[in-house]
N, C-alpha and C positions, 0 to 999 in steps of 0.2 A: 504494499500499499504506500502510495506517495502522498506527502503532505506539502502542499504549497501555500498554506494559509498565512504565511508571514506578511507583515505589513498592513497598514490601515486601508480600509476602503470605505466608501461613503454610500449612504443610502440612495443618494442621487444616481450613482453609477450603477448600482444594483437595479434601481428602477428603470434606468435607460436600457440596460441589457434586457430586462424582462419585457420591455415594450417592443423590442426587436426580435423577439422569439415567439414562434408559433408552435404549438404542441402537435397539432394536426395539419398535414400538408396535403390537401386533396389533389394538388397538381402532381405531387409525387406519386400518389396512388394511380393517378391517370397515366403517368409514365410507365408504371409497372404493368398496367393493363396493355398499353401499347407494346412494351418489350415482349411480354409472353405471347401476345397475338402474332407478332412478327415471327418469333421463333416457331410457334406451332404451325402457322400457315406455311412457313418455309419448309418445315419437315414433311408436311402433308402434300402441298402443291408448290414446289419451288419455282415453277414457271410464273406464278402470280406475284411473288415477291423474291426475285432472285438474290437479292442482298438481305433477306430477312434474318440472317444469322447475326446481323448487328444488334438485334434485340438483346443478346447476351452482353454486349458492351454498354447498352443503356442500363442493364442491371447493375453492371460493375460500378458505373458512376453513382447510381442511386445508393448502393451499399456503402461505398466509401464516403458518401456525404452524410448519411444517416448515422453511421457508426462513429465517424469522427465527431459529428455534432453531439452525440450522446456522451462521448468521453470529455469533450471540452466543457459541456455544461456541468458535468459531475466535478471537474477540477475547479471550474469558476465558482460554483455554488458552494461546495463543501471543502475546497482546498485539498481534495484528496482523489485518488483513482484507485479503486480496488480491482486488481487484476482478477482475483477469484470471482468477484461478483460479475465482472464483464464476461469472463469465460462461461460462468454458470448461466448467465442470461443467454449467451449464444447457444449453449447446448440445449436449453430449454426451448428455444425458438426454432432451431434448425434440425436437431436430431430426431424428434419423434416421428414426424411425417417421413423424413428421409430414410430411417431405418425401417419403417413399416414397408415403404416401397421396395427397398432392397430385399427384405426378408420374403415378402409375398412373391416378388418376381423370381427370386432364386428357387423358391419352392415350386413354382409353376413352370418355370422356363423349360425344364427337361422334357416336358410333355408337348411342347410347341416348337422348340428350337432343335435344329438338326443335331445329331449326336457329335458331328464333327467339330461343333462349337462349344461343347460342354466344358472342356478344361479352360477355354478362353473366357467363357461365362463366369467360371469360378474366380479366375484371377482379377477379372474386372469388378466382380461384386465385392471382393475383399478390398481392392484398391478404392472402391467407392465408399466402403464403410469407414476406412481410415483416411479418407479425403486426399488421396495421392493418385487419383485416376488421371489427372492431367499428365503427370509425369510418365505413367504407364503408356498412355496414348502417344506422348512425345517420343518415348523409346521405340514404340511400335512403328511410328511414322518414318523412322530412319533405319529400322530393322528390316532388311530385304525380305526375310523369310516370314515376317509378321505383317508386311504391308497389305496383303490381300485378305487379312482377317475381316470377316463380315461384321457389320455394325451389331453391337449387343444392346440389349435394353438398358445397359448401365452407362452407355457411352456419354450421355448428356451430363453425367455427374462431374465431368472435367471442369465445368465452370464453377460448380459449387466447391470443388476442391481448391480452385484458385482463391475463391472468397475465403474459405476456412483458413487457408494458409495466411491470407491477409489479416484475418482476425487474430491470428497468433502473433504476427509481427507488429501490426500497427499500434496496439496499446503499449508495446514496449518502446516504440519510438516516441509516443506521447510521454511516457514516464522519463525517458532519458532527456528529451528536450525541456520538459518542465523542470527537472532537476537542475539542468544547466541554467534555466531562467532563475531559479532560486539562488544558485551559487553566485551568479553575476549581478543579481539585483542590489542596488544601493541600499544602505542602511535606511530603514524607515519607510522604504518604498515597496509597493506591491510588485512581485515579480511579473515581468511582461511575457506570461506564458504563451499567449496567442502569437506573438511575433516569432518566438523561438520554435514553436511548434510548426508554424507556416514555413520557417526556413528549412527545418528538418524534412518536412514533407516535400518541399521543393526540390531539395537535392536528390531525394529518392525518385521522385516523378521524373526529373530531368535525366537521371542515370538510366532509368528503366526505358524512357521513351527513345533515348539514343540507342540503347542496346536493341530495342524492338526494331527500329529502322534498320540497323546493321544486319540484324539476323534475317529480316525479311528480304533486304537487298542481296544477301548471300544465299537467298533461296533455300534456306534451312527449313524442312517441312515441320520440325519440331517447334518452330517459332510461334505457331498458332496456339499451342497448348501451355507452354511453359510459363510459370509465374513471373519469371524475370521480365518477359516481354509484355506482360498484362498489368503488372503492378501499378504503372503510371496511370492506368485508367481509373482504377479505384482511388489512387492518390489524388487524381484531379478533383474527384468529388470531395475528398478530404480537405484539400486546399480551399475549395468553395465554402465549406462548412466553416472554416476559420474566419474568413472575411465577410461572409454574407450577413447583412442586416436587413431584415424585412422592413418595408416601408410602404405607406400608401401614396406616396408621392410619385410623380413621373408616370402617371397612369398610361398614357399614350405610348411612351417609350417602352415601357415594360410589356405592354400588349404586343408591340411590334417585335420586341425581343423574343417573346414566347412564340409568335407565329414563325419567326425566322428559325428558331431552334426546332420547332416541329417540322417546318419544311426541310430543314437539313437532314433530319433523321429520315423523313419520307424519301428525299432524294437518294439517300444512301441505300435505302431498302429497295428501291426500284432500278437504280442505276448500277449498283455493284452487283457482283456475281461471285460464284466460286473460283473464277478465274482471276479476280482481283487479288493482288499481293496484300496479304493481310496478317497481323494487324498493322504495324508500322505506320506510315503517314496516313494511310487510308482510314485508320481507326480514329483519326481526329474528327472525321465527319460525325459518327454517332456520339463521341465524347463531347464535343463542343456544342452539338445540337442539345444534348441532355443538360449540360451545364447552363445553357441559355434559358431553357424552360424552367429549371429550378431557380435560377437567379431572378427571373421575372417575377416569380412568386404568384400571389393571388392577384389576378388582373380583373379589371372591370372597364366598362365603357366601350368606345369604338375599337373593334378588332379583338375584343377579349375572347378567350377560349373557355371562360367560366361556364357558359351554356353547355359546353361539351363535357367539360371536366366534372361537373356536378351531376351528370346523368347517373342514375342509380345503377345501371348495368355497367358503366365504366368503373365506378367505385367498387362494385362487387367483383369485377374481374381483377381489379387491383388487390383486393383483399385476399382472393384465392390464387393469386399469380404463382406463388411458391409451390402450392400443391399442384396447380395445373402444369407447371414446368416439370415437376417430378413425374406425374402420371403420363403425360402425353407421349413420351417416347416409348416406353414399354408397350403401350397400346398399339402404336404404329408398327413397331418391330415385330410384335406377335401377330398382327394381321399379316404382314408381309410374308412371315414364315408360314402361317397357315394357308394363305391364298397362293403362295409362290409367285407373287407379283406385287407391284405397287398398287395402292388404292386408286380407283377411279374417282372422279369429282363427287359423285353422290355418296360414295363409300367414305371419302374424306369428311364429308359433313357429318356422317354418322360417327366416325371416329372422334371427331372434335367434340361432339355431344357426349360421347362415352367418357372422354378424358375430363370434360368439365363436370360431369356428374360425380366422377370419382374424386375430382379436386374438391367439390363442395362437401362431399362426405368426409373426406380426409381433414379439411379445414374445421368442420363442425365437430367431428367426433374425436379428432386427435390433436390437431394443432392448438386450437383454442383452449380445450380442457386442460391440456398438460402444460401450456404456457401460463395459465392463470391459477393452476392448482395451488391450494393453501400450503400443502406439505412442501412443495418445491420452493416456497418463499421463506422457509424458516431456516435455511442455511445453505450456503454456497457448497460446502463440502458434501452435503447430502446429494445435491444435484450432480455434482461432478462424479461422485461414486456411482449413482444411478446411471449416469451417461456411460460410464466405463463398463458397467455390467450389461447395459443394453447393447452396446457395441459388440461385446464378447458373445452374447447370445445370438445376435444376428450373424456373427461370423460363423458360428456353428451351423446355422441354417444355410449360409452361403456355400458350405462345403457340399451341399446336396448334388450340384452338377458334377463335381469331382467324384463323389462317391458312386454315382450312377455310371460315370465314365469307367471307373475302375472295375465295376461289375461287368460291363459290357466287354471290357478288355479281357477279362478272365474267360468269359464265355467265348470270345473270338479266338483266344489262344487254344482252347480246347478243340475247336473245330477247324482251325486253319492249317493244322499239320498236314492235311491231305494235299494242300496246294504248295508245290515247290517249283521254283523257276530254275530249270536246267535244260540243257540241250536235249530235245527229244521228249520233254515232259508233256507237251501238248497244251500248256496253260499260256495265258497272255496271247502275244502275237502269233505263237505257234498254233493257236486254235483256228486261225484264219485259213480257210481252204476254198478255192474257186470263188472268191469274192464274198463268202458267207462269213458273218462275224457273230458266232454265238456269244451271248452274254455269259452263260455258265456251261461248263462241260462236265459238271458233277451232278449227281442227283440232289445233294444238298447245296443250296445256293450259298456257298461260302465265298466271301469277297476278301481279297487281299490287295493292297495293305489295309489295315484297320483305318477306317475313315477318321477315327478320333486321334490318330497318331501320324498325321501326314507331315508334320514338321521334319521328320527324318527321312523324307522321300526325294531329297534333292542331292544325289551323289555325295553322301557323307564323307567320303575319303578326302574331299577337298575342303572340308570345313575348318580345318585346323591351320589357319594362316596361308591357305593356298588359293584364296579368292579375295580379290580386292573390292573395296566398297565403291559406290557410285562416284563419290567425289574425290577418290584418291588420284593423285597425279602420276602414279606408277602402278604397273600391273605386276603382281608378285609372280615369280617363277618357281616352279616345283618339279621334281623328278620322281617318276614311278616306273614300274615295270622292271625289266632286266637292265639294271644300270651299267652292266658291262657289255650289253648287246651291241651287235655290229651296226644295226640300223636304228634309226630314230624317227618317231612320229611325234609331232607337236599338235597339241590341241589348243586352239586359240580362239577367244571370243567371249560372249556374255554368258549369263546363266543358262542360256539355251544350249550352249556348248557344254557347259558343265553337266547339264542333266543327261547327256549322253556319254559322260565320262566313264561310268562304271563298266559298261560293255566294251568301250574302246580300249580302256586300259587292260581289261581281261584278255581281249584279243591280242594285244601287244605282248602281254606276259606269256601267253600260250605259244607265241612264235618267237620268243627271245628278243623282243624289240624293247628299246628304251623309250620312255614317254616323258616329253616336256610339256608342262602346262602353263598357260597364260590366261588365266580366267578373271574376268572383270565385270562385275554386276552392271547391267544397263549400259554396256560399252561394246557395241559391235566392233569388230576389227576393221576399221576404216579411218581414213585420214580426213573425213568431214564429220562434224559433230551432229549428234542427234538433237532433236528439239526438246532437250531435257536440261535441267539446271547444271548437270555435270558434263555437259557436252564438250566444252573446251578442255577440261582436265582429261577427258577420255581420249581426245585426239593427242594430247601431249603424251599420255601413257602409251598410246599405240604406236607413236613414233619411236619411243624408247624400245618397245617390244620388237618392232620391225627391225631395228638396228641390231638388237641382240640375236635375232634369228638369222640375219644376213651375215653376222660374224661368224656363225657356225651353222650353215644350212642344214636342216633336218631333211631326211629322205622324203618324208610326206608330211604336209601340213594339212590338218582338217580343221574347218572352221564352219560356223553357222551363227545366226543371231535371231532374235525375237522378231517374228513376222509383223508384229504391230509397230515396229520402230518407224519413226519418220525422221528425216534428216533436214538440217536447215538449208535454205537455198544459198548457193555459193555466189550467186550474181553472175555466173558464167553462161547462163542460159541453158545449162545442162540440168537434167533431172537430178534433184538433190540426192546425194549419196552414191550415185553410180560411179562417178570418177574416183571417189575416195576409196571405194571397195576395189575397183580395177587396179588402182595404183599399187596397193599392197600385194595383191595376188600376182600381178605381172612381175613386180620386183623379186618375189620369192621364186616364180617360175624362171626368171633370168638367172637367178643364183643356183639353179639346179634342183629346186625342191618341186615335188609334185604336189599341187594344190587341189584338195578335194573339198567342195562346198556342199554341205548337206542342206537340203530345203527344210525349213522349220516345220515342226509338227502343226497340223491344223489347230485352229483356236476353238476352244469349247465355249459354252455359255459361261458367263462370269461366275455364277453360283453353282457350278458343276458339282462340287463336293457336297454342298448342303443338299443339292437335289438328289444325288445318289444316296446320301445318308437317310433321306426321307423315303426313297423308292427303291430300296435294295432288291425288293422282289420283282420289280418291273423297271430296271434302269434305263430301258429304251425311252422312258419319258424324259430323259435328260440328254438325249442325242441332239445333235444340230445338223443342219443340212450341209452337205459337202460344199456347195457353192458359197454358203455363208462363212464356213470355217476357213476356206482358202482365200477369200477375197480380203486380203490384208495389204496395207501399203508397203510394209518391209518385204513381203513376199514378192511384189511386183518389182521393187528395186533390186532385189537379189537376182531375179531371173534376167532382168535387162542387163545387169552387170556381167552375169555369166555369158550372155549372148554377145555382148560387145567385146568382152575379153577373147572369147574363142579359144582359150588355152586351158582353162581350169576345167575340172570334172564336176558335174552336178550329180549328186546322189539324192533321189527322191523316194522316200519310204511311205508316201501318202497312202498307198494301197494296203499298208499294214495298219493304218488308222481309220480308213474310210471305205465304205463299199461305193458303188456308183452314185448313191444318193445321200447317204447319211454318214456321220462320223459318230460312232458310239462312245459312250462314257465308260462302259465296262466291256472287256473283251476277254473271253476265256478265263473267267473268275478273277480278273485283275482289273483294278480301277486304273484307268489310263492317265487320269490327270490328278495332280496334287492341288491345283488351284486353277485360276482362270486362264493360265497360259503354259504352265510347266508340266511336263510328262512325269509320272512317278518313277522313281528309281527302279521300282519293281517292274513296270512295263518296259522301261528302257532295257533292262536285263533280258527280257524276253525277245527283244529285237537283235540280240548279239549274232545269231547266225546270219541274218540278212545284212547286217552291217559289215560283217566279215567278208561276205561274198561281194558286196558293193565296193569296198575299198581295196579289195584284192590283195590282202596280206595274210591270208590263211583263215582257218576257222576256229 
């Protein structure tokens, strides 16, 4: 507890402060209603408000403003700030409804969500309980193997995690700055707490804003989630709370300010989109718009928004906004999982109604009763202990998805022994005969690999330091196979080269060849950059790899890349990427290497693993048409480069992925894809005989 009550004060000063403070702010409630409406509509029908995600930023400013205002009033009125009381109040306000949603969603989710997502459900539920969801999503956003994780019903807790982390830090800032105000105050003078707190807030806001801008400019995908890039938005609300003094004067100017603020938020909601670099500079739009509306205060007269602010339905939505935010995303995710598609407009209306009904029930039966319960106001320690117990209990419930996943894993292990991938086994690609693709070749429909354990299905031999990340400026080289072999084969390319690595290394070992690998995620082996943030770094790494290969030319170079790849226009008038591919291939051919280019696997539907998990008995429901699967920009670029080179060899295994019309998701008891574009290591191993024949170095 901090005491800053030193020095005299006057009744006049207290009276003046009281006159500039309002206990209830209907305009803030209206902003809450706007914020939650933007977020929910964006998640339901993003075409209507493509920038609706900025509703979260509106919430951030509101939270920073209100929380900072509460703390400053306590310091000014009592001379003290009780951290225990502050955190107990936050727990009483935030935890009951939040833990209810997490607990119920965890308990129900395994009956709705595909089993392939259960372990991810568990980790996100636990991260949400302890309010670190934003850091988990930030890690996943830069984790190549986790980037294709389907949204879970807990994903929206990332913004609540940011706020909770703010609530832990911000009162400590107030305590420190208030203590400095006391230490530096002249004898007999009241400490200038407001000035010191404003200065402390300002330093943190400036640092966070600069960091946010730099991270967004660097195109770091984690910048959207991490607290360090978002702190300034809450801090802006905190700075406003320090300086704002409500007044009835300047009615016309304040009405105009409120209109300008609302217009700014609306412009951001309609003009921004998921393609807008965010947060960074773009986040100034919702932040400054929200600050303007709050600063304008209660308006009246010409141009006033009070007629809208005071509508009962607006104030109601503001009241239930927290619960509405909590419930809307599980409702949407459950519907999408059940229907296997996004909602249609009339269904979106129904889902909105369902979320609002749940919000009202949660607000009435949980939020308000526990927030105002008499027992919870008799001691801060009691509340904090109860909060810890509730979090622990909810954590146990959150283990349900993991428990069910373990049960299914055990059942799968007991049945999967009959399926082994080996030459002549008849499983996987070896089940294909005369253009016929049987999903299962056993009486019992056993599927391998386990759909709940697909994280291990991307050539695991290369995971230990033998694959470079997207933004790396160099591609790591590794050696496999017979290191004393007379002949050398080099595997060069992105993760789609890696996914064929296991059978290719096996072929080399069987024939006494040495294998050199240069694998770099999201980095096709070309001297023109992809249209991705790491494109220039990729070209730099490829130049170094090419020099390494030319210094000691291998007998054979095998390469491929993701068929969805698009390259940046070079300005030469040539199709993007074609010249960059030809250049490396031709230089290697000139050096005496035989270059083999493998056509990428056909592209499945984006949710193929979730679909198969839901339809293991009839996986044909998850197939895609051959025409759709092969119609990819990178595939067209590759074929044109091969034709123009006229020297490299093209290996096309499409007929082991697709029949004349369809590309199945399951072939010969094997799940073909591990995500929306990578082949499972298991299916790749079943392709070994056909790869060996195609590259011509033995079987």
